[in-house]
Every structure is written in structure tokens, then in C-alpha cells.
Backbone as a ProteinNet text record, in pm:
[ID]
protein_1_A
[PRIMARY]
AISGVMAMYVAAFRLKRIEFFYWFFMFVGFIRAPALLILGFYIGKEILDYYTNPHSNVAYMAHVGGFIAGSLLILGALLLNRNIFDFTYLEQDQSIDPAQEQLAEVYSLIEKYRFGLALKTLNALITEHGNSLERETLRYNLTKLRPDKAFLNSLHTLLRHKPGNERELALLHSVWRENPEIRHTLDTDSQVRLALNLTSPDYLTTAEDIFNALQRDKANHSALGVLARRLSLCFEGLGNAAKHKTYNDFAERAISGGSLR
[TERTIARY]
93.3	-7.7	74.3	186.9	297.7	360	396.3	466.5	362.3	239.9	142.9	126.9	144.5	140.2	241.1	362.4	496.5	496.8	435.2	414.1	347.1	246.3	155.9	243.5	319.8	418.6	502	538.1	631.7	543.6	441	333.6	306.5	290.2	259.8	358.5	473.3	597.2	702.7	722.5	814.6	965.8	1003.3	1145.9	1131.2	1040.6	1038.8	1088	1177.1	1243.6	1150.6	1128.8	1047.8	1129.4	1088.2	1145.4	1141.4	1244.2	1236.7	1297.1	1245.5	1298.2	1412.1	1507	1590.3	1675.3	1722	1799.4	1920.9	2022.6	2133	2194.9	2186.8	2247.3	2159.7	2262.8	2199.8	2159.6	2197.6	2190.9	2050.1	1974.5	1845.1	1834.5	1730.5	1711.4	1625.9	1639	1565	1656.3	1601.2	1683.7	1594.1	1645.3	1536.6	1615.4	1523	1571.7	1443.1	1479.1	1377.1	1285.9	1169.6	1112	1132.7	1130.7	1164.4	1297.6	1388.9	1533.6	1531.5	1467.3	1487.3	1387.7	1258.7	1153.9	1216.3	1272.8	1341.4	1445.5	1528.1	1649	1580	1459	1395.6	1355.1	1292	1247.6	1364.2	1447.5	1581.9	1618.3	1621.3	1692.3	1598.6	1472.8	1390.2	1417.1	1426.3	1440.7	1584.7	1701.8	1810.1	1818.1	1741.6	1740	1661.5	1572	1493.5	1582.2	1685.6	1779	1878.6	1922.5	2065	2009.2	1876.3	1849.3	1741.9	1740.9	1635.5	1570	1625.4	1595.2	1512.3	1521.6	1474.4	1321.2	1262.4	1119.3	1038.8	1127.1	1076.5	1000.7	876.7	825.5	862.2	978.2	1009.6	950.3	916.8	840.1	690.2	633.3	502.5	513.6	632.3	656.9	663.6	745.9	749	599.7	523.6	405.7	300.9	322.4	245.4	269.7	384.6	449.7	390	377.6	329.9	165.8	123.9	-24.7	-78.5	8.6	-3.1	16.5	113.7	135.4	14.4	-35.6	-150.2	-280.8	-296.2	-427.4	-409.5	-281.4	-282.8	-284.5	-244.7	-254.4	-390.3	-458.5	-601	-687.5	-654.6	-733.3	-713.1	-597.1	-537	-613.6	-639.8	-688.1	-835.3	-885.5	-1034.6	-1058.4	-970.9	-999.7	-873.6	-838.6	-704	-682.5	-802.3	-794.7	-777.1	-761.9	-755.7	-637.2	-538	-434.5	-454	-423.3	-410.9	-289.3	-264.4	-143.5	-91.2	-188.3	-146.4	-68.3	-97.7	-32.3	93.5	79.9	212.5	325.4	287.9	369.1	429.9	388.1	432.1	577	655.8	766.2	754.3	797.4	797.3	909.7	992	1103.7	1032.8	1096	1056.1	1057.3	958.2	930.8	1020.3	1102.9	1193	1108.6	1019	921.3	866	813.4	753.8	889.5	1007.5	1107.9	1154.7	1154.9	1169.2	1070.4	945.4	825.2	836.2	874.3	900.3	1001.6	1117.9	1230.2	1179.3	1077.6	1016.6	948.4	869.2	786	876.2	1002	1081.7	1152.6	1171.1	1235.4	1147.9	1023.2	905.1	901.7	913.1	905.5	1021.3	1137.7	1254.7	1257.1	1153.4	1146.4	1235.3	1283.8	1368.2	1313.5	1223.3	1130.5	1181.8	1299.2	1371.4	1417.1	1479.2	1540.9	1427.2	1322.6	1191.7	1137.1	1144.7	1083.2	1163.6	1303.8	1392.9	1402.3	1379.4	1370.3	1225.6	1122.4	981.2	1017.4	1064.7	1059	1140.6	1264	1334.6	1247.6	1168.7	1079.8	978.5	920.9	800	878.7	1004.3	1070.3	1107.3	1143.3	1185.9	1071.4	975.1	858	727.6	713.3	577.5	526.5	409.4	334.9	205.4	137.8	35.8	-34.4	-170.4	-237.4	-177.5	-127.1	-69	62.7	146.4	264.5	257.2	149.7	147.2	92.3	3.5	-44.8	62.8	140.6	279.6	362.8	379.9	460.3	375	223.3	155.8	177.9	162	192.5	330.4	425.1	575.7	587.9	550.2	558.8	491.1	359.9	287	351.8	447.6	500.5	605.6	612.5	699.2	631.2	513.8	432.1	527.4	534.1	618.7	566	650.9	630.7	617.1	689.8	683.9	543.5	495.5	381.7	255.7	274.8	166	153.5	272.1	282.2	216.5	256.9	197	59.2	6.4	-148	-218.6	-161.3	-213.9	-228.1	-123.3	-96	-208.2	-212	-294.6	-441	-501.7	-624.6	-664.9	-556.5	-598.5	-613.8	-574	-583.3	-729.5	-764.9	-889.6	-884.1	-973.9	-992.2	-1061.4	-991.6	-1018.5	-1129.6	-1150	-1233.4	-1294.6	-1380.3	-1436.3	-1349.1	-1251.4	-1142.5	-1078.5	-1014.8	-945.8	-1029.3	-1155.3	-1240.9	-1258.1	-1270.3	-1293.9	-1145.8	-1045.2	-911.8	-912.1	-946.5	-928.2	-1037.7	-1143.5	-1233.3	-1181.3	-1141	-1053	-945.9	-874.3	-753.8	-812.7	-912	-987.7	-1027.3	-1105	-1152.5	-1055.1	-948.5	-839	-775.2	-773.6	-707.2	-793.4	-877.4	-978.5	-916.4	-786.4	-718.3	-678.9	-664	-605.4	-693.9	-807.2	-931.1	-871.5	-805.2	-764.2	-640.9	-552	-447.8	-476.4	-570.1	-621.6	-688.5	-640.8	-695.7	-845.8	-937.5	-1076.6	-1082.5	-1035.2	-1051.9	-1028.4	-920.8	-889.9	-996.7	-1059.2	-1163.7	-1298.6	-1322.4	-1435.5	-1415.2	-1301.4	-1282.3	-1293.3	-1243.1	-1262	-1411.2	-1476.1	-1611.1	-1715.3	-1672.9	-1735.7	-1724.4	-1586	-1564.6	-1653.5	-1692.3	-1750.6	-1900.6	-1955.2	-2098.5	-2145.1	-2150.7	-2196.7	-2265.7	-2376.4	-2441	-2371.5	-2243.5	-2169.4	-2093.8	-2080.4	-1982.3	-2064.3	-2185.1	-2260.2	-2249.8	-2242.1	-2251.3	-2116.3	-2004.5	-1870.2	-1873.4	-1931.2	-1930.9	-2018.7	-2125.5	-2196.5	-2119	-2045.3	-1953.3	-1869.8	-1818.7	-1706.2	-1767.6	-1899.4	-1956.7	-2001.7	-2066.4	-2096.4	-1991	-1865.9	-1762	-1697.5	-1709.5	-1679.4	-1766.3	-1889.9	-1970	-1982.6	-1951.6	-1922	-1788.6	-1692.9	-1570.5	-1584.1	-1713.2	-1742.6	-1648.4	-1641.8	-1533.9	-1605.8	-1515.2	-1541.6	-1671.3	-1758.6	-1902.5	-1936.3	-1861.1	-1865.4	-1831.9	-1718.7	-1675.2	-1792.7	-1845.3	-1950.1	-2068.7	-2113.5	-2217.7	-2209.6	-2107.6	-2073.8	-2099	-2052.5	-2054.6	-2209.1	-2291.7	-2427.5	-2510.9	-2479	-2549.2	-2537.1	-2398.3	-2395.6	-2468.9	-2468.4	-2538.4	-2677.8	-2733.3	-2856.3	-2910.9	-2839.2	-2864.8	-2873.5	-2780.1	-2742.4	-2882.1	-2913.5	-3042.2	-3172.9	-3154.6	-3293.5	-3291	-3154	-3176.5	-3213.5	-3182.6	-3216.7	-3352.6	-3429.6	-3563.7	-3578.5	-3470.7	-3477.5	-3516.7	-3657	-3677.7	-3641.9	-3643.9	-3600.4	-3446.7	-3369.2	-3231	-3210.9	-3277.1	-3257.7	-3296.2	-3395.5	-3430.1	-3345.6	-3291	-3188.8	-3067.9	-3018.2	-2890.3	-2904.9	-3014.8	-3051.8	-3071.7	-3137.6	-3154.7	-3010.6	-2934.1	-2803.2	-2731	-2738.5	-2654.4	-2704.8	-2850.3	-2903.3	-2862.2	-2842	-2801.2	-2666.8	-2574.6	-2443.7	-2415.2	-2482.6	-2468.7	-2514.8	-2635.7	-2691.5	-2582	-2530.8	-2442.4	-2505.1	-2632.6	-2719.8	-2630.4	-2727.6	-2660.1	-2675.3	-2570.4	-2568.9	-2623.4	-2661.9	-2717.1	-2860.6
-127.7	6.2	130.1	125.3	232.5	265.2	148.2	165.7	205.7	181.9	219.7	374.9	436.1	552.2	646.9	569.8	632	633.3	544.5	553.2	666.3	718.6	825.5	939.9	928.6	1061.4	1074.9	978	989.6	1047.9	988.2	1043.5	1199.7	1227.6	1382.4	1476.2	1433.3	1522.7	1509.5	1392.5	1356.9	1399.8	1512.8	1561	1677.8	1702.3	1818.8	1755.8	1863.2	1811.4	1790.3	1684	1661.4	1614.2	1623.1	1563.5	1431.2	1351.9	1204.2	1196.6	1114.9	1048.6	952	952.9	848.6	793.8	668.2	602.7	517.3	528.3	438.8	420.1	292.3	240	340	406.8	501.3	637.5	661.9	790.3	826.2	913.6	939.1	1090.6	1121	1257.7	1255.1	1387.1	1429.9	1478.9	1425.7	1500	1534.6	1624.3	1656.1	1633.3	1562.1	1520	1502.6	1482.3	1465.4	1324.1	1339.7	1210.6	1093.7	1113.1	1011.8	933.2	1025.5	940.1	866	914.4	851.3	732.5	736.3	650.5	539	558.5	453.4	398.2	454.4	391.4	301.4	343.5	262.1	114	132	10	-65.4	-14.3	-104	-186.6	-108.2	-174.1	-311.6	-277.7	-399.4	-500.4	-484.4	-600.7	-651.7	-568.6	-649.2	-705	-670.4	-744.4	-867.8	-883.3	-993.5	-1086.2	-1047.4	-1165.7	-1198.2	-1104.4	-1117.2	-1179.9	-1177	-1222.6	-1324.8	-1433.7	-1515.3	-1578.8	-1579	-1640.6	-1531.8	-1408.6	-1310.4	-1329.6	-1280.8	-1284.3	-1157	-1071.4	-942.7	-967.9	-941.9	-967.1	-860.6	-873.4	-741.9	-744.6	-861	-843.4	-790.9	-795.1	-735.5	-572.3	-544.7	-395.7	-357.5	-420.3	-394.6	-378.5	-476.3	-509.2	-395.3	-355.4	-241.2	-104.2	-101	13.7	20.3	-107.8	-119.1	-82.5	-160	-103.4	31.1	87.6	247.9	324	286.5	337.3	334.1	194	171.6	255.6	252.3	332.8	470.6	526.4	681.6	704.6	622.8	638	641.5	528.7	520.5	629.2	674.2	819.9	930.1	932.2	1066.7	1058.3	921.1	920.2	937.8	921.6	940.1	1078.3	1142.1	1269.5	1345	1430.8	1518.3	1608.7	1644.9	1744.1	1653.9	1554.4	1489.6	1547.3	1598	1658.6	1814.3	1863.2	2017.9	2061.2	2093	2135.6	2254.3	2351.8	2481.9	2445.4	2369.2	2320.9	2233.1	2165.5	2090.6	2177.7	2285.5	2396.4	2471.5	2486.1	2560	2507.6	2597.1	2590.8	2475.7	2366.8	2256.7	2252.2	2369.4	2373.3	2410.4	2373.9	2380.3	2532	2554.6	2668.9	2703.1	2808.7	2821.7	2837.9	2894.1	2934.7	2794.6	2720.7	2573.8	2492.7	2510.3	2436.7	2478.2	2626.5	2658.6	2627.4	2608.9	2570.2	2446.4	2347.6	2218.3	2190.9	2279.9	2267.8	2297.2	2408.7	2449.1	2321.4	2262.5	2132.4	2022.5	2007.3	1900.1	1937.7	2058.1	2095	2072.3	2108.7	2095.7	1953	1849.4	1694.5	1652.9	1717.7	1686.8	1779.6	1840.6	1915.5	2026.7	2074.9	2174.4	2331.1	2356.1	2451.3	2597.4	2622.3	2753.7	2780.5	2656.5	2688.8	2667.9	2616.3	2617.3	2753.4	2828.4	2948.3	3071.3	3045	3108.5	3117.2	2975.7	2967.6	3039.3	2992.2	3052.3	3211.9	3293.5	3423.6	3475.2	3393.1	3429.2	3420.1	3297.6	3275.2	3371.1	3426.8	3529.4	3667.9	3694.2	3819.5	3809.2	3707.4	3713.4	3683.9	3593.4	3552.8	3625.5	3700.2	3747.2	3654.3	3713.2	3632.4	3551.4	3457.2	3410.9	3352.6	3319.3	3268.5	3141.4	3038.2	2916.5	2951.8	3049.9	3077.3	3144.3	3253.3	3291.4	3202.6	3117.6	3017	2921.2	2892.2	2834.1	2896.3	3040.1	3109.1	3136.7	3141.1	3164.8	3049.6	2906.4	2788.5	2783	2819.5	2813	2906.3	3026.5	3128.5	3108.7	3033.7	3001.7	2926.4	2839.5	2763.9	2838	2966.1	3060.8	3201.8	3213.8	3360.4	3483	3559.1	3679.5	3777.4	3895.2	3999.1	3926.7	3814.9	3777.1	3693.4	3642.3	3565.9	3679.2	3783.9	3870.5	3940.1	3975.7	4018.7	3921.6	3798.9	3705.5	3687.3	3686	3665.3	3801.8	3924.6	4017.9	4021.6	3996.6	3964.9	3844.6	3734.5	3636.9	3680.6	3752.9	3782.2	3888.3	3955.8	4063.2	3999.4	3868.9	3802.6	3792.3	3797.8	3782.1	3628.4	3564.8	3407.9	3392.1	3292.1	3257.4	3151.9	3088.6	2966.3	2955.5	2847.4	2815.1	2747.8	2685.4	2613.4	2725.6	2832.8	2935.8	3039.8	3027	3125.6	3040.3	2914.7	2837.4	2844.2	2864.8	2874.7	3006.2	3108.9	3247	3255.9	3198.1	3193.7	3119.8	3000.1	2915.9	3016	3070.6	3145.2	3251.9	3319.1	3432	3370.3	3264.4	3192.7	3146.8	3111.7	3045.9	3156.9	3293.8	3418.5	3524.1	3501.7	3604	3753.7	3746.6	3853.9	3930.6	3896.5	3962.2	4093.6	4078.7	4204.5	4312.8	4332.1	4452.4	4507.8	4439.3	4489	4487.3	4454.8	4454.5	4585.5	4641	4767.4	4754.8	4866	4848.7	4796.1	4854.2	4843.7	4685.7	4626.1	4479	4396.1	4439.3	4376.6	4381	4493	4506.5	4419.6	4414.5	4336.2	4186.3	4137	3996.5	3971.6	4061.2	4052.3	4038.8	4126.7	4104.3	3997	3937.4	3781.1	3667.7	3698	3591.8	3628.2	3704.5	3724.3	3615.9	3496.2	3379.6	3306.8	3219.4	3153.5	3078	3011.9	2925.3	3022.7	3113.7	3214	3353.4	3344.6	3493.9	3522.2	3439.9	3461.2	3538	3480.3	3563	3693.8	3704.1	3845	3946.2	3904.7	3962.7	4007.6	3920.3	3938.5	4060.7	4048.8	4157.5	4292.7	4287	4413.7	4485.3	4398	4446.7	4481.1	4430.1	4472.5	4610.5	4627.7	4743.4	4854.4	4824.5	4936.1	4967.6	4893.1	4908.7	5003.2	4994.3	5081.5	5195.6	5212.3	5339.4	5368.9	5240.6	5258.9	5320.2	5360	5430.7	5414.2	5521.6	5499.1	5444	5493.5	5439.7	5322.3	5253.1	5129.5	5030.3	5053.8	4989	4989.2	5118.2	5110	5017.4	5000	4904.3	4741.5	4724.2	4586.3	4572.4	4671.6	4664.5	4630	4688.8	4667.5	4536	4483.1	4329.2	4239.2	4268.4	4175.4	4185.5	4306.2	4330.1	4242.6	4247.9	4163.8	4022.9	3973.6	3822.1	3791.3	3856.1	3817.3	3812	3901	3902.7	3782.8	3738.2	3607.3	3500.8	3500.2	3406.6	3404	3501.3	3538.6	3587.7	3638.1	3701.8	3844.4	3863.4	4033.8	4113.1	4068.2	4155	4186	4112.8	4142.2	4202.7	4180.3	4243.6	4411.2	4428.6	4574.7	4645.5	4570.8	4641.9	4685.1	4597.6	4619.3	4724	4713.8	4800.3	4955.6	4967.9	5082.5	5154.6	5063.4	5113.6	5146.9	5086.1	5114.6	5268.4	5277.2	5399.6	5520.6	5492.2	5623.3	5638.5	5540.8	5552.9	5626.7	5593.7	5658.4	5824.9	5833.1	5982.5	6051.2	5975.3	6080.9	6094.1	6017.4	6032	5957.2	5973	5887.5	5755.2	5686.5	5533.2	5457.6	5529.8	5461.6	5385.1
4	9.6	-6.3	84.9	86.7	-41.9	-107.7	-236.8	-346.2	-316.4	-432.8	-414.9	-287.9	-263.8	-321	-299.8	-349.6	-497.2	-561.3	-699.1	-759.9	-677.1	-718.6	-683.4	-585.8	-572.3	-698.6	-755.8	-872.9	-972.9	-1009.3	-1101.7	-1093.8	-951.9	-936.8	-932.1	-883.2	-871.5	-962.2	-1008.2	-1107.8	-1088.3	-1150.5	-1128.4	-1033.9	-981.7	-863.8	-752	-637	-544.5	-425.6	-366.2	-262.2	-120.1	-10.4	119	121.5	155.9	193.3	326.9	407.8	538.1	500.2	574.3	544.9	671	661.8	784.4	719.3	802.9	748.5	891.4	948.7	1063.5	1175.4	1247.5	1347.1	1302.8	1175.4	1122.4	1067.7	1085.6	1036.7	1000.2	918.8	883.4	749.9	688.4	571.6	460.2	347.1	232.4	109.6	49.3	-81.4	-200.9	-273.8	-414.2	-516.8	-626.1	-733	-715.6	-710.1	-685.3	-759.8	-902.1	-993.7	-963.3	-906.7	-856.1	-754.5	-645.8	-508.1	-533.9	-563.6	-574.5	-665.2	-769.8	-866.1	-810.5	-725.1	-659.7	-557.6	-496.8	-391.4	-455.7	-571	-631.7	-676.5	-745.7	-776.4	-659.1	-548.3	-430.2	-385.9	-379.8	-367.4	-458.9	-545	-678.9	-643	-622.6	-580.1	-455.7	-356.3	-245	-253.8	-340.7	-356.6	-422.8	-508.9	-570.8	-473.1	-424.6	-333.9	-190.1	-133.9	-11.6	-26.5	-96.6	-121.1	-6.7	108.1	243.6	329.9	281.3	359.7	375.5	493.5	526.1	499.9	427.6	348.2	225.3	190.1	62.2	-32.3	-69.4	-156.1	-291.4	-342.9	-488.2	-451.3	-313.1	-296.5	-281.8	-250.4	-263.5	-404.9	-497	-643.9	-695.9	-657.3	-695.5	-670.6	-538.8	-498.6	-561.1	-591.8	-676.1	-829.2	-885.2	-1020.1	-1021.2	-917.3	-901.7	-872.6	-780.3	-786.8	-891.1	-970.9	-1084	-1201.9	-1197	-1283.7	-1246.3	-1120.7	-1060.3	-1100.6	-1067.5	-1094.2	-1253.1	-1335.9	-1480.5	-1530	-1482.8	-1501.6	-1465.7	-1350.5	-1288.6	-1381.2	-1433.2	-1490.6	-1646.1	-1700.7	-1847	-1816.5	-1699.1	-1683	-1654.9	-1583.9	-1526.1	-1521.9	-1639.1	-1605.1	-1499.7	-1429.2	-1332.2	-1175.7	-1193	-1068.8	-961.7	-1039.4	-958.5	-949.2	-843.3	-831.5	-861.4	-1011.5	-1067.7	-1000.8	-952.2	-883.3	-777.1	-687.6	-580.6	-593.8	-694	-728.8	-786.2	-847.3	-901.7	-807.3	-692.7	-561.4	-520.4	-459.4	-406.5	-286.7	-296.6	-206.5	-81.7	-98.9	8.6	143.7	243.5	384	423.9	484.8	537.6	669.9	670.1	780.8	916.6	910.9	1011.8	1108.9	1005.5	1025.2	1093.8	1044.2	1085.1	1243.6	1262.6	1386	1496.3	1434.3	1533.2	1552.7	1467.9	1494.3	1586.5	1609.8	1703.6	1831	1828.5	1946.5	2028.7	1942.4	2001.9	2040.3	1963.5	1969	2118.4	2151.3	2285.9	2402.1	2385.9	2490	2521.1	2414.3	2438.9	2506.2	2511.1	2589.4	2749.4	2765.6	2891.8	2895.6	2788.7	2764.8	2767.7	2862.9	2843.3	2822.2	2891.9	2879.4	2750.7	2685	2552.8	2454.8	2497.5	2390	2386.5	2499.8	2507.1	2419.3	2442.8	2370.9	2236.4	2185.8	2043.5	1992.1	2066	2011.9	2014.6	2095.7	2105.4	1978.8	1957.3	1830.1	1707.8	1691.7	1594.4	1557.6	1688.4	1678	1630.8	1683.2	1643.8	1492.2	1449.2	1291.7	1175.3	1220.3	1127.9	1165.3	1302.9	1340.8	1424.2	1484.3	1587	1516.4	1588.4	1537.8	1679.6	1662	1779.8	1841.3	1744.7	1785	1853.7	1799.3	1849	1994.6	2010.5	2120.7	2230.7	2187.5	2295.8	2329.2	2245.7	2304.7	2405.9	2391.8	2475.8	2606.3	2598.3	2724	2804.4	2746.9	2827	2877	2784.6	2847.4	2964.6	2946.1	3060.1	3187.8	3155.3	3270.6	3378.1	3341.3	3418.8	3536	3500.8	3603	3585.5	3639.7	3616	3653.3	3542.9	3597.9	3484.9	3456.4	3372.4	3214.2	3182.2	3065	3043.5	3143.5	3137.3	3128.8	3201.3	3179.4	3037.2	2992.3	2858.6	2746.5	2772.6	2662	2680.2	2818.7	2836.9	2745.6	2795.3	2717.2	2561.8	2519.4	2373.3	2305.9	2393.2	2359.1	2341.5	2463.3	2459.4	2360.3	2299.4	2203.5	2057.4	2031.1	1898.9	1864.4	1736.9	1691.9	1632.3	1708.4	1670.7	1520.3	1444.4	1317.9	1306.2	1395.8	1418.3	1561.7	1560.9	1677.9	1793.4	1740.2	1821.5	1873.2	1809.3	1876.6	1985.1	1927.3	2019.2	2152.7	2135.1	2272.7	2350.5	2277.7	2343.3	2449.3	2382.3	2436.3	2547.1	2527.5	2631.5	2758	2731.3	2843	2919.2	2831.8	2889.8	2990	2930.9	3002.4	3140.8	3127.7	3260.2	3361.5	3305.4	3374.2	3459	3409.8	3465.8	3505.3	3600.5	3627.9	3686.4	3731.4	3786.5	3679.5	3541.1	3432.5	3399.6	3432.6	3392.9	3463.4	3568.9	3634.3	3552.6	3479.8	3420.8	3259.6	3207.2	3054.6	3016.2	2935.6	2893.7	2846.7	2852.9	2823.5	2681.2	2571.9	2444.8	2410.2	2476.1	2472.6	2535.2	2650.7	2694.5	2606.2	2560.1	2480.1	2347.5	2300.8	2190.6	2209.8	2315.5	2357.8	2376.9	2435.7	2450.4	2343.5	2251.5	2102.7	2040.9	2046.5	1982.4	2056.1	2198.5	2279.4	2270.2	2192.2	2179.5	2104.1	2132.9	2066.5	2180.4	2157.3	2234	2344.4	2314.4	2377.8	2506.1	2487	2569.6	2591	2579.8	2596.1	2751.3	2842.9	2995.3	3008.1	2957.1	2968.3	2915.9	2794.7	2735.4	2819.5	2889.3	2991.6	3096.5	3150.5	3276.4	3253	3132.9	3090.8	3091	3009.9	3002.2	3133	3229.4	3356	3448.9	3426	3499.5	3456.1	3326.6	3265.7	3285.9	3315.8	3296.9	3478.6	3563.3	3709.3	3726.8	3645	3636.1	3556.6	3497	3411.6	3308.4	3246.6	3107.9	2990.7	2879	2776.3	2723.3	2710.9	2677.7	2527.3	2425.7	2298.5	2273.5	2347.9	2326.8	2414	2522	2580.6	2492.5	2408.5	2318.6	2223.4	2176.3	2051.5	2109.4	2216.6	2300.1	2337.5	2379.6	2423.4	2311.8	2188.9	2048.6	2013.1	2027.6	2000.7	2067.3	2201	2297.8	2260.1	2253.5	2212.6	2111.1	2003.9	1858.4	1897.7	1989.4	2018.4	2099.6	2198.3	2266.6	2193.5	2098.6	2015.3	1938.2	1889.6	1804	1902.3	2025.8	2114.5	2167.8	2122.6	2152.4	2310.8	2386	2506.3	2486.5	2498.2	2489.5	2580.6	2693.5	2810.5	2802	2780.2	2766.1	2654.3	2527.2	2418.1	2445	2507	2541.8	2620.3	2739.7	2814.3	2760.8	2672.3	2605.2	2490.6	2429.8	2323.3	2373.6	2470	2545.6	2574.1	2642.1	2691.5	2567.9	2445.3	2326.7	2271.8	2267.6	2240.2	2313.5	2461.1	2536.3	2519.1	2489.6	2473.6	2347.8	2239.1	2107.3	2109.8	2199.7	2208	2296.1	2389	2497.9	2615.5	2622.7	2755.7	2857.4	2992.4	3106.7	3091.8	3140.6	3126.9	3258.2	3343.8	3463.9	3440.4
[MASK]
+++++++++++++++++++++++++++++++++++++++++++++++++++++++++++++++++++++++++++++++++++++++++++++++++++++++++++++++++++++++++++++++++++++++++++++++++++++++++++++++++++++++++++++++++++++++++++++++++++++++++++++++++++++++++++++++++++++++++++++++++++++++++++++++++++++

């Protein structure tokens, strides 16, 4: 089966350089080479081993057969549908992304419990290639081991990220709930932005909590008005007429500049 997939790689990438894993006694690693060259070498080695190791328990010719089967299957598929390959993807540069390579090194260091070096490597990665929710979450988890100013800065940065999907939204919600003391150090705009992200049925209670806390602190009127409008629409969608009216009235007063009491 694996040989069959390798045959499909030959058909797809041909002379394009792709990454291969290798091992030689105790040495392992990755090399980049044309698919046709390396996989052709692989099949040649299987045939050679078949004739030079006749008493081996390895089914060398089964590997060769799988390769031939994969070649025939991909050829038949291409004859039936030329668009079976995403040629735009195949023509892209297949070289390793340096940022992904550094990130893999961070994960490797974490697996070895070398948290200090992992954090140092991650900071260098963020400085060189920019930040993302995944990278900041990693930094948050690493600095959480020894809470200090670096942890607080990472926590602030993480909560200011805009989630791109439900998983990331759940992550931000979880981080906020894990650190209730952060509210007193996070600026109003960041809290409002977070609450706006959380105005969904699953996290509406937390969004309300943030709104109520900001209201008690007499936060910026316009920012609270925007949040109140979003909460109003959310409760309207849920059929909660009372809360819809409460937040809608607050938003109207905020926009008109009236009293927010």
C-alpha cells in the first residue's frame, strides 16, 4: 500500500524536489531530491534485495507489485480525469518553510522538557517571522510555568488576538476564565474586543460578565455602546426580549451621549 502511494508521488511530482526521510544504521534525517530519482532507486533496491537475499522474510516483490499497482491506478485515474491533480499546488515551491522548521524545533524541545530553551527559540521565531495565535498560545503555556512579567505580557497579547475559528474562540475563552485577575491589568479596548468575540450562544455569559464589570468601572461610553449593541442583537436572536431591550436601550443612550445609569 505504501509503495502504491509512493508510485503516485512519482506521477505527481516527477522531477520536482520533495522531502524524503532516510535512515542509515544509526543516522536518520531528511533529504530533498527529485521524486523520480529517489523512488526509482527504492524500487531498484527492492529488486536487488529480492535476488541477493532469497531467504529473507521480507516480501520484496510485494513492494514492487504495490508500486506497479499504484502506477497503473494513477495512470487510469489521469486518463479518466485530467483534473484529478491540483497542478497549482504541485507547481508551488515545496521547500521547507523556515518558520515551520523553527516551530518544529520548539515542539521538539518541549518534548525533551527543555522549556527554557524552547521559550528562547519561540521568542526568536516570533521576532523573526511574526506572531500568530498558535505561537502566542505556546508562549503563554511556557511562561505560565513561572508567572512573571513575561507571562503577563504573553497573556495580554494572546487575549488581543482575533480568533479565526471556533477552536481558537474556545481557547481564548478558556484562557480568560483561567486568569480572572487579568481583568484589572487589561485595557478597556482589549476587554471590549474580547467580549465582542465572545458574543455567541456558547460564551454569552462571559461576554455579559465583561460588560457588567466594565460598566461598574465606568469604562469608555462609545466602546461599551458597541458591545451593548452586539449583546442586544445576540439576545434578540435567542428570543430573550427583556435582555434585548436592556442592552438596546443602553446602546441608544451611549450613542446619544445620555446617562448610562
